[in-house]
C-alpha angles and dihedrals in degrees: 000000000000113000126206113257113262147183130208114220105212142157141202091251143352119282100040096113103262093140090054088052093045095052093045092050094048093052095040092053091045090051088052091056097257116140099224125185118208128210134178124215116224135006108323129138099181108051095056090060089057090047089053091051092048100045105026090234128098113258121222132204120239114197121180095191098052103026127075115232094253091055091048091051093045092052091046086056088068084082098050093099092051126092092226138016121212118184125188118221126216130233110335119346095253099032114124140126126293096246121055120236131194098331106349148335097292094259119144087234089067090061094046091052096046095047097037092237113156113230125243107201117212109210126194100218097181107127093019142055122174092020089070088071090056089054091050091047091057091050091049091055102037099087123016090205091064118069120206109215096185143288142272112215114220133198095018110182102206145342089270091052089053093048092053093049095045091051092058092048089051087053093056095038099243115139119238108213094187149332121230122206122227107280111170093173089068095062114113121225116261136213123191106325098338147038126296105264117278094237089060094064111090089187099039096125091052090050093049090048089056090051089052094050090051093049096044090050099047107026130067100237093180092056091047092051090048091053093056118111141159141193115244111250128219112231111259136177106240117225106242126204106245112244115259090227143002094242115034126187105207121199109225126172140092092303097046117034108118107111126120116245092222090059092053091044090052091051092049091048089056089054102262119147117222121201116187121213136170121237089186089061087050090245120158120230119257110293093227096048118130092200136017114214120197110191126202125276138117107313088151089067091053101033095126092053093047091049089054094047095101095158091056092045094048092049091052091053091047090050092054093044088055091055099263124143127238129192132182130193118206103305088023089052091053090050091054091054131091096259145356120210112209126217090270092058095254114142117222125196114243133187095294095214088124130032093236118134117187132185133209091181088072099050125189127158118244109184138158151071117310139195118202128195108196117233091181131029124268099210105299093349102108129223112273091035106140117218134189122212145113143261128224120165143127097201119109126213116248095173135003108167099162130095117278116264100206147352103260124197134181125235091277094052099256116146115244126212096220096080099155120242144241140205117188105313094340114102137173142172141172086232118109111214120233107156147336113260 
């Protein structure tokens, strides 16, 4: 099967400006009349929403640790009707975990090699000039399966600075597609380890348009497009995670937005019906739902509104009393508990369907890939179902009196104490679901 030509936008490390470059490229190509399909390497809920805003097309995650190869190839096929694919890497190009998962270590390089997408390395050259070429040379030689197409220099201080850097790249034979001047006004606000959500930016389109002007002015878009390539893929039936219920009421608003599109698409393909509702608007879930699913998000930022959402809370309790199932992931799990303590130490009443109490006043980062072997069902997902996903939270557990939901391990196979919990048909976990293993 012929695949659309693509590029992977990567970097030696986080924080060098690759998302700025990614958004600018997506919008600049779109403005030039090129249908461009975005992807994001690794587990990330936030960046794909920015990609969608910039390109006009939904962005999908590709994760070599959690996703079987057939699922990766099927998702990559979402770009086969585009003229160009542009994927954004995560962290440094070769950064992954020590123990491989379904098809790799989670490194962006795994995706570039599997799809045959040449890499464009974004380099922050502030504080250096010729030395940037030495860095790129190392990346070009590190893995023969990953081809470096060239670089984009970011945060260039002056024309002289650019000349010095370009001369060194000429010397080592690595193309420079462009050089971006320092533009601090183009930086997007951050929260925790990522950007503030796309929906929270009233002026997002204007910001992306500025990125596009910068990229179109300083980067050779034609040369970039000419460098794109891909490996033909054989058609494959992707393994889909079976839906946890036939009729699913899905919480969706500013507090609960972290669910992967490929998961929902898989449930719909299996015949499930998904009905969104907003706990923040004090809406009840659909009355005919078999299961209520509360995804992750930022309930701690809306704890007061959730505490006051009596209609939502009453409907949840009535759903459970009638024999319905409820599941919460991370932020959704916290909202199902007895209380959530915000960063100021104020305790807010939550749904009270589980005994969990969490605190953002006692912050500690929990981050990484996870495997979960269910000890109790999540809706129609039976015990002993094995799931792959990830965890990212700062909240700490103050109380968790209910029975554990699963055996949870990190990427190296070490058992973790935070195994989620369940009470009757109410379940919750800090684990974000990506795929079945």
